[in-house]
VOGU-3710 file (C-alpha; in Angstrom, 3 decimals, decimal comma):
1> masylpwplp> 67,027/103,544/120,044  66,242/103,157/123,524  64,494/106,787/124,456  66,234/106,402/127,925  70,099/105,734/127,086  72,552/109,079/126,750  73,644/109,636/123,021  76,185/112,327/122,905  75,832/113,302/119,695  72,418/115,785/120,213
11> aavfyatlag> 74,373/117,237/123,550  77,384/117,980/120,987  74,755/119,238/118,755  72,765/121,543/121,254  75,947/122,638/122,867  77,908/123,685/119,714  74,741/125,531/118,207  74,534/127,142/121,791  77,908/128,593/121,303  77,487/129,637/117,933
21> aaivvafgig> 74,414/131,879/119,151  76,617/133,262/121,594  79,344/133,930/119,292  76,293/135,836/117,121  74,711/137,584/120,018  77,320/138,921/121,735  78,680/140,552/118,324  75,064/141,639/118,100  75,495/143,723/120,953  78,762/144,870/120,687
31> lswrltlvaa> 80,310/143,030/123,246  84,186/142,556/123,323  85,862/139,979/121,049  87,156/138,651/124,071  83,864/138,328/126,106  82,367/136,886/123,016  85,697/134,171/122,923  85,036/133,471/127,108  81,594/132,688/126,148  81,909/130,640/123,232
41> aacllvalgq> 85,310/128,762/124,700  82,784/128,110/127,946  79,852/126,616/125,947  82,004/124,543/124,294  83,822/123,136/127,457  80,065/122,524/128,758  79,863/120,377/125,650  82,498/118,512/125,906  81,944/117,846/129,478  78,485/116,352/128,898
51> varmrlalar> 79,630/114,769/125,845  82,857/112,604/127,573  79,717/111,605/130,405  77,723/110,633/128,093  79,667/108,285/126,467  81,053/106,817/129,956  77,157/106,184/130,683  76,584/104,506/127,315  79,695/102,583/127,810  78,373/101,468/131,179
61> rrrtadrllr> 75,140/100,124/129,306  76,804/98,163/126,834  78,642/96,707/129,396  75,824/95,819/131,410  74,240/94,411/128,665  76,824/92,815/127,361  77,260/91,131/130,854  73,731/89,825/130,264  73,854/88,646/127,138  77,069/86,539/127,627
71> tgvrvhpqse> 75,118/84,585/130,379  72,518/83,493/127,756  69,709/84,881/128,921  67,076/85,386/126,390  66,209/88,632/124,745  62,732/89,302/125,542  61,351/92,277/123,695  60,130/94,550/127,240  64,200/94,719/127,785  64,796/97,343/126,406
81> llmwraaelt> 68,020/97,588/126,554  68,699/93,826/126,029  67,067/94,875/122,428  69,128/97,937/121,796  72,193/96,173/122,663  71,581/93,087/120,231  70,367/95,087/117,414  73,605/97,680/118,107  75,952/93,707/117,884  73,837/92,620/114,819
91> sdhnrkmlag> 73,518/95,667/112,904  74,580/95,681/109,034  77,440/98,816/110,288  78,974/96,429/113,348  78,951/93,601/110,628  80,776/95,889/108,465  83,460/96,320/111,120  83,841/92,718/111,939  84,209/91,259/108,118  86,828/94,214/107,634
101> slrrvvrevd> 88,658/93,404/111,235  88,939/90,085/109,950  90,551/90,568/107,073  93,201/93,066/108,271  93,776/90,119/111,320  94,505/87,167/108,509  96,760/89,959/106,932  98,896/90,725/109,919  98,968/86,974/110,661  101,025/87,185/107,344
111> rpslmtavpl> 103,111/89,687/107,754  106,622/89,108/109,730  106,522/88,428/113,230  108,253/91,512/113,703  107,468/93,757/116,646  104,375/95,827/115,719  101,837/98,211/117,449  99,510/95,255/116,910  98,659/93,138/119,922  97,928/90,296/118,586
121> nrrnlrphlp> 98,473/86,494/119,239  100,255/85,602/116,473  100,968/81,747/117,782  97,162/81,671/119,065  96,192/82,409/115,749  98,202/81,211/113,401  97,027/77,081/113,940  93,662/78,595/112,641  94,843/80,531/109,760  94,510/77,808/107,393
131> lvrwladqkg> 91,379/77,126/107,646  90,254/80,553/107,653  92,474/80,664/104,068  91,246/77,432/102,935  87,246/79,296/103,517  88,541/82,136/100,981  89,582/79,826/98,349  86,425/77,795/98,073  84,088/80,890/98,886  86,211/84,158/97,994
141> tgvyrqleqg> 87,035/86,413/100,395  83,407/87,598/100,747  83,324/84,735/103,111  84,509/86,957/105,762  81,310/88,950/105,352  78,886/86,182/105,147  80,356/84,487/108,222  79,793/87,932/110,225  76,574/88,292/109,038  74,913/84,887/109,840
151> spsgataisq> 73,059/84,958/113,471  75,349/81,739/114,537  78,837/81,787/115,382  81,628/78,975/115,215  81,350/75,439/113,352  77,561/76,143/112,585  78,094/79,458/110,332  80,777/77,914/108,700  78,298/75,096/107,958  76,083/77,841/106,743
161> vmgepfsqvf> 78,026/79,707/104,631  79,780/76,512/102,692  76,059/74,784/102,107  77,054/71,640/103,811  77,715/69,801/107,057  80,681/71,164/108,998  81,595/66,953/109,022  82,112/67,575/105,264  83,739/71,016/105,233  86,285/69,766/108,211
171> adfglslytd> 86,921/66,573/105,887  87,739/68,582/102,401  89,823/71,010/104,669  91,819/68,178/106,873  92,230/66,471/103,067  93,976/69,277/101,219  96,496/70,509/103,626  97,872/66,958/102,600  96,843/66,825/99,045  97,413/70,549/98,356
181> slpglprata> 100,053/69,968/95,505  100,974/66,945/95,154  104,572/66,484/94,116  105,327/65,445/90,344  101,163/65,887/89,595  98,947/69,167/88,509  97,695/70,700/91,107  94,114/69,929/89,400  95,108/65,501/90,375  92,768/66,535/93,876
191> paanrfttrn> 89,348/68,068/92,754  88,981/71,727/94,531  87,687/70,924/97,285  90,795/69,423/98,426  93,358/72,286/97,593  94,191/76,144/97,892  94,012/78,732/94,942  96,269/81,358/96,754  99,310/79,448/97,647  101,053/76,512/97,396
201> lrqmwarlyt> 101,029/74,493/100,879  104,280/71,965/100,408  106,438/74,955/98,668  105,473/76,959/102,022  106,666/74,628/103,860  109,997/73,711/102,380  110,575/77,486/102,499  110,460/76,885/106,388  111,876/74,069/105,984  115,355/75,934/104,207
211> tsgaplvmpv> 115,207/79,073/106,057  113,725/78,409/109,652  115,162/74,725/110,439  111,627/73,039/110,712  111,757/69,245/111,416  110,568/68,028/108,506  109,906/69,120/104,595  106,482/67,927/104,190  105,379/68,236/108,112  101,821/66,299/107,511
221> qpfpvssdtt> 103,130/62,566/107,807  100,477/59,666/107,301  101,510/56,949/109,271  101,856/53,806/107,276  98,988/51,035/108,198  99,969/47,556/107,690  98,113/44,541/107,190  97,767/43,244/110,817  97,650/46,277/113,559  99,010/49,490/113,728
231> veivfpgtvt> 98,573/51,412/116,704  98,840/55,775/116,211  97,095/58,132/118,787  94,492/60,007/117,311  94,208/63,056/119,374  89,935/64,681/119,368  89,081/67,731/117,532  92,102/67,154/115,278  93,017/65,447/112,068  95,638/62,103/111,917
241> yfrldtpsna> 97,016/60,814/108,328  97,226/57,615/107,672  98,204/55,893/104,220  96,798/51,839/103,247  99,039/50,895/100,327  96,998/47,599/98,352  97,928/45,574/95,654  96,579/46,599/92,244  94,258/43,226/92,444  92,937/43,900/95,374
251> atvsvrfagp> 89,121/43,629/94,801  88,235/45,332/98,411  89,794/46,149/101,704  88,713/46,611/105,291  89,991/49,027/107,611  88,515/48,612/111,209  89,058/51,764/113,762  89,123/51,210/117,720  89,919/52,515/120,977  92,388/51,410/123,155
261> ggaafqsslq> 91,654/47,371/123,867  89,411/47,466/120,620  86,547/49,386/122,231  84,276/51,404/119,530  84,869/55,008/120,035  82,402/57,258/122,172  80,105/58,861/119,853  80,388/61,948/121,869  83,751/62,323/120,003  82,065/62,040/116,352
271> pqlaifrlpp> 84,218/60,322/115,097  84,513/60,752/110,836  86,785/59,196/107,766  87,724/61,156/104,879  89,288/58,997/102,055  91,337/60,062/99,483  93,103/57,876/96,714  95,993/58,985/95,312  97,121/57,709/91,866  99,403/54,888/91,163
281> gq> 102,951/55,763/92,026  102,469/57,935/94,718
//
């Protein structure tokens, strides 16, 4: 604990003790109950004022430390302020609070989009909800706390929790959006990594189509790949689905992906390919 930081609790305890002592002393020397009440109230008011002042000062110190941490500055052991704030942010108590907050956000986004007192940007959050749900289906809801306990964030944190490269995680999740609940086949047709366990995506999308007038019963529509050249747009950071049907007697099939004019994809885009072999008749 940083020695120069203002801590409200000790001050509150001190003045509350002082108020109690004032009551005891006042009754001991025979003061009237009105004077005793005034003395105790004065001590409590001073205590509240001191607590408010210290809480304000503590909030200012936190904001100062947070501004420095957001710049990417390295936390040096000699920086008492940054060491204190980093320890506070990564404490087990704070991680539990963040994990609980993530669970509440997931539950809140799942609720009907009526006006609530929770200030969530549902439109921006919902596109990320399938990944959060898929992670929990793969590792259990404890994955939320595991993500908060790790020091990295984003894709690196997900990779550490899942125990495999993020490219593999992203590939499995991307496939699951299509292979979960394949029509007319048992759910176990797709491996566990390529499906959800707590929901049936095709049933949910079909219900959305029926109740909300969605344009497609199944929003994930693979682009057919012809035997010659198929031109489609692949957006960076997203998944684009293609379907290639091959003759039953085909030995090997070669597929080449290229940018405009036949140029290779830029390596900085980190392109990747995931393949799922559909059962015959699908």
